[in-house]
C-alpha positions, 0 to 999 in steps of 0.5 A: 106496530104493537104497542107495549104496555111497558114504558120501559120499551117505548119507542124513540123514534118520532111517531106519525100519529096517536090514537086515543080511545074515547067512548062513542057518546062523547061528541068529537070536534075536529079543531084542525077543520074550518068547520068545526064552529058548525060541529060545535053548533050541532052539539049545542042545538042537540043539548038544547033539544035534550034539555028543553033549554031556554034561548039564554042558556042555549047562548050561554053554552054556546058562548062557553064551548065556543070560547073553549074552542076558539082558544084551543084551535088558536094554540094548536089544540086538535081535537075537542070532545064533549060529554054531558054529565047530567040528563036534566040540568043545564050546564057545561059538559065534561070536556077533553081538549087534545093538543100537541105541544111541540118542543124540538131541539133545545126547546125540549124538557124532559118530564121532570124538568117540565113538571117542575116548572109546571109545579112553580107555575101552578103553585098550590092550586094544583097537584103535579106528579110524574107517571107512567102510562103506556104510551110513555112518561106523562106529567099529571096536573090536577086540581078538584075539577081538571086533569091535564096529562102531558104525554111525552112524545117519542123522540123527544119532540114535546108533549101530547096534552089531554086537558080534561075538565070535569066541572059537575062531578070533579075528577074524584068521580066515576067520570074522573076515573073515565077520563083517566082510563081514556088516558091510558089509551093514548098509543103512538102510531 
């Protein structure tokens, strides 16, 4: 099936899967498999070598990323992508956590209603808007360093959440623009 770029021509039947284009230099961890810890360890080991990290910095990076992955996996996240923003500074990388938020039947909330709920929950801490992406109507929630995009799953099945964190450069940067481009690549299969 060829994906349409016209949101008004969106599909109405539930998809079998999604496709997301992420640059090759982002490290992918499949959170649906038991081996995600070893995948995460590989990333941390690579960063430690590239940056000549101390054992303490390495452990801190491992702990931070492990907590993110564990929390995501326990809440149904599917994938975690990691991208170092710097080559010399020891820091938390930019991340993309992909999750499925099922909302079957009466639990389903239309994008505008869901956006209203998210705006109430976030208060003045974030900007909330409903936008159109090629994959469909999407709720965009932003702070200075995060972009959360709730992409409506066709067939009123729920939302695919793309949770980006850009801790070093913030969302108003080339990395933030890249995150937006990644979100625009979502297609339903």
